[in-house]
N, C-alpha and C positions, 0 to 999 in steps of 0.2 A: 570408202572407209566409214565405220560407224562414228557417230558424233559423240562428243564428250559433254557432260553436264556438270554443274556444280554440285557439291554434296547436298543431300536432302535431309529433311527432318526424318529421324528413324521411323516414325509412324507411317511415312509415305513410301517407304522402300518396298520394292516389288521385284518381280522377274526372277533372275538367277543371281545368287550371291556366292562368290568364292572367297573364303576366308582362310588364310594360311597361318600356320603356327608362328612364323617369324616374318617381319616386314620384308626381309631380304628375298624371300621366296615369291613375293607377290608379282613382281614384274614378269618373271618367267611364266608363272601360271596364267597371268592375264594374256600374255602374248600367245601362249599355247592354245588357250581357249579361242582367242580371236582368229588365229590361223585356221582352226577347225571350223568355226562358224563361217569364215570366208569360203572354205571349200564347199560348204553347203549353199553358198550364194545368199546369205542372210544379212549381210552388212547393212542394207538399206532399212532393215526392220528393227535395228537395235541401237541403243545408245549406252555408253559406259558412264557410270556414276561412281566417283570415289567414295569410300566408306571407311575413313580412318587409314591408319598405316598398314593394316593387315588385310583389308578387304576391298573388293570391287563388286559393283552391281552391273549386270547386263539387263537393261530395262527396255520396254517397248518404245520404239520411235513413234513420232506422230503418224508416220505412214502406216505402221502396224495398228496403232490404236484406231485409225480411221477404217481399217478393214474389219474390226471387231467391236462394234458399238456395245457398250455395257459389258465388255469382256466376253462377248458371245463368241466362242471358238468353234461352234458347230458348222460354220460356213467357210472356214479357212480353205479347205480342200477345193471346194467349188470355185471360190473367188480366185485362188492362185493356180487353178487347174493342175492340182497335184494328183498323181496316180499312185496312191499308197498301197494298192493291191499288188501292183506289179513292179514297183520301183522302191526298194528298201530305203534309198536316200530320200525319197519323197516322204516316206513315213517318218524318218528322222527329222526332216524339215518341219513337218506338222507338229511333232512332239516339241521341238525346241521353240517354235513360234508360240505354241500354247503356253509353254513354261514362261516365256518372256512376258506374256500377258498376265501371269499370275499376280493377283492382288496381294498375295502373301509370298515373300521371297522363298525360293527353293535353295537351301543352303548346301554347299559342297566344300570340301577341304582342298580340292584340286581340280584341274581341268580333266584329269583322267577319271576321277570319280563321277564327274558330270557326264562324260562320254559313256561310262559304264552304265549309269542310270538310264540313259537314252536307249542303249542296246537292250537292257532288261525290259524296258517298255515295249521295244520292238518285238522281242521274243514273246511277251505276254499277248500282245495283239495278234501275232501270227498264230500262236497256239489257241487263243480263244476263238479265232475264226474257224478252226478245225474241230473244235470240241462239240460233241453232241452226246446227250445223256438220255436214258430211259427214265421218265418221270415216275418216281415212287418215293413217297415220304416215309414209308414204313420199312422198306427193304433196302439193303445195301450189299453190293457185290463188287468183286474185283477180278481181273484176269487170273485164272488158275496158273500156277507155276511161277507167277511173279509176286503175288501177294499172299499173306496169311493173316488170319484174324485172331486176336486174343482180347478178351474183354478188358483186361487191365492195360494193354498196350495199344489197342486199336489196330488198324490195318498197317502192318509193317511189310517190308519187302523181304523176299527170300534171300538167304545168304548167296552172294555171288551175282545177284541180279543187279543190273544197272538201274539206279534210281530214275534216270532220264527215260530209259526204255519202259520201266514200270509205269511211270506217270503218263507217258505217251499212249501206251496200250490201254490204260484205264479210261482215258478221256477222248481219244481220237478213233472213231470207228474205222477210218481208213487204215489204221495200223493194226487193228484187232478183228475186223469184220463183225463187230458186235457193239451194241450200246449197253453200257453198264448203268445200274441204278444207284444214284446217290443224290444228295441234296445239292441245290445250286450253291449254297454256302460252302459246302465241302469242295465242290467243283472249282470255286474261285481260289480256294487254298491250293489245290493241285495245279491249276494253271499258273498261279503266282510262283509256286515252288519250282515248276518246270522252267519258267523264265529265269529264275535265280540260278538254278542248276546249270542251265546252258551257258550263262555268262561266267559262272565260277570255274567251269572246266578249264578255260584258258586264262581267265583273269586272276583267279586265286585257287589253284589246285588243292592247296592244303585245306582250305575251308570247304571245298567241294568234297574232299575225302571225309571230313567230319560230318557233312550233311548226309552223305551216303551211310555212314555209320549210325547216325541218329535215327534214320528211318529203318535200319535193320534192328534197332533197339526198341524204339518207341515212337509213335506218331506224335507230332506236335499239332494240336488242334484247337479250334475255336478261339477263346480269349487268349490262350497261351500263344497261338500262332500269330495273332495280331501283335502281341507284345514283343515277340522275338524278331519277326520279319518286317513289320510294317510301321510306317509313320503316318499319322493322321494330320491333315492340314485343313485349316478352317476351323470354326467353332460355332456353337449355338449363339454366342455373344457377338461374334464377327463372322457371319456366314459367307460362304463363297457365292458369287452370282449364280442364279439359277441355270444359266446356259454356259457356265464355265466348266470345261472338261479338258483333260490332257489324255491323249491316247495311252492306254495302259493303266489308267486309274481304275481301282476297284471302288465301287460305290453301291449304295443301297437306295432303292426307291421304297418308301413306306406305303403300306396300304392304310389309308386314312379312315377306313370304315371299321367301326368297332365290332360289328357282327361278323362279317366275313373274315376278318383278321384272326378270328379264333380257330380257323381251319389250319391245321399244321401245314407249313409250307407256303401259306398265303399271308403271313404277317407282313411280308414285303418281298422285294426281289433284289438279289445280289447279282450284279453284272459287271462287265468291263466296258469302258468306253473304247471303241475300236478306231475312233477318228471318223472324219467325213460325216459327222452328224449321226453316227450309228452306234448302237449298243448291241452286244452279242446276245444271241438267243440260244440257250443251252438245249432247247428241245427241237427247234427248227433252225439249224445253223445257217441254212441258205435263205432265211428270212430275218435278217437282223432288224432290230427295232430302231425307229427314229424316236426322238424325245416325245413327239406327238403320239405315235402308236403305242409307246410304252405307257404313257399317262392314261390313254384311253383304255387299254387292256386292264390295267390295275383298277381304274374307276369301276369297270363293269364286273369285277369280281363280286361285288355286292349283289348283282343281279343273278349270279350263278349259284348263290348259297342255297343249298338244299339239305334235307336229311335223308339218309339212305335207309335200307331195310333194317339195319341195326341201330337206327335212331342216332347215327353219327352225323355231325355237320360236315358237309363236303361242298366242293365247288364243281358245278357242271360246266365243263369247258366248252361244250357245244353251245350253251346259252351265252356264255361270255363272248365267244367268237362272233356269234350272230349279232349281239347287241353292239359290239365294237365296230363291226362292219357297217351297221346302220349309222352309228354316230359319225364315222369317218366320211360318210356320204352326205351328211347334213351339216352345212356350215354353221348354222345357228346353234345346233346341239353341240357340235364340236367346240365352238368357242366357249360355251357354258362349262363344258368339262375341263377345258384347259384353264379357264379362269380359276377354277377350284384347284386343280391338280398341280399347277405350276407354282403354287404357294409353297413357302417353307413348311416343312412338316412340324407338327406339334411335338413338344417334349415327350419322352418315353412315358407311356402309361396314360397319356392324355389324348382324347379324341374330341376335338372341338371344331375349329374352322381351318385347320392346317391342311396342306396338300401332301404331295408325295416326295417333294424334293428335299434331300438331306442338306445339312449345312456344311458337310465335310466331304473329303475324298481321302483315299488311302494310296500310298506309294511305298516302294521298297526302301529299306534302310541302306546305308553305304555298305559296300562289300569288299573293297580292295585291301590288300595287305597294308597294315599300319593304320588304317582308318576304319576298318570294318566295324559296324555296330551290332552285327548279328552274333549273339551269344547263345549257343545251343545248350539246352538244359542237361543233356546226358553226355555231351562230347565237348567239353570246354576247351 
């Protein structure tokens, strides 16, 4: 059984927090969550901490904290011998363990909303593993018969086309026999949207129907997408640890070089954390990044900066790959790169001594009937 602890100072609260509208609902929600965590075999890794009459925290036990020094979640799979590629429950375990280690509490109104959030993260990881794009910062295309484009509405789906099918065809070459060109930022939106849609089909069919209608009407993109679907956790004032990631997180690695960051598409890199210490690679999906390889690649973008025949600044990926390979084989050079890149990034617009690590991560809002936070702009 998980251990219980005394109430803590609010500033120290962490892990997973369930808060119910009424105190009478808390015992049942707590037990429901505990029963599910027990089925995953996680009792030894958590402790319960009361938080007033309406809330309970599930926090990391000393056993779990010992497995993740400084909240480093990148080695959990290896340490616990989890097979997240082939066993969905192992992926759920890694997600929950990483959430328990969260220095900022993940809030939920119910055990059901917690389980739904874990399933969405599983869907996102599984979709991100399958996603592969054609790199082109100037062109954009989608599968014919599934998508149409209008300058005012963006890429919307054809009437009668399943949103899930359209997203799958656009992002997964196994489903379409083709790689389509669009930015890594837009790709993170599509993979996130696919993860949400897959969960909504069964968990909240009414909201799924509205989501389908929204993408038949107008695409929700960029800042609006973030506002509607995502919640950012961590902050520049209270940054997350540099090696703290939860599978299914959307995150940004910044290019800290002021010159090469002027090339469109090389301002930074939007990716998902897949778990097991790996981040997805939209261009070579069978070669996911480690934190080390991602840092090294971004660092060497500066070496690939060139001007082309039209006097435009570009990045020569051949040079980047060669320099990155050299650095990865040279322990002294590698350490020097990591010492720089594993620093917290500078604030927006500043290029000084910062690295590529962002202070925050992003996850999906609540989605269940009665507690859903997603408000679609054209289909309220």
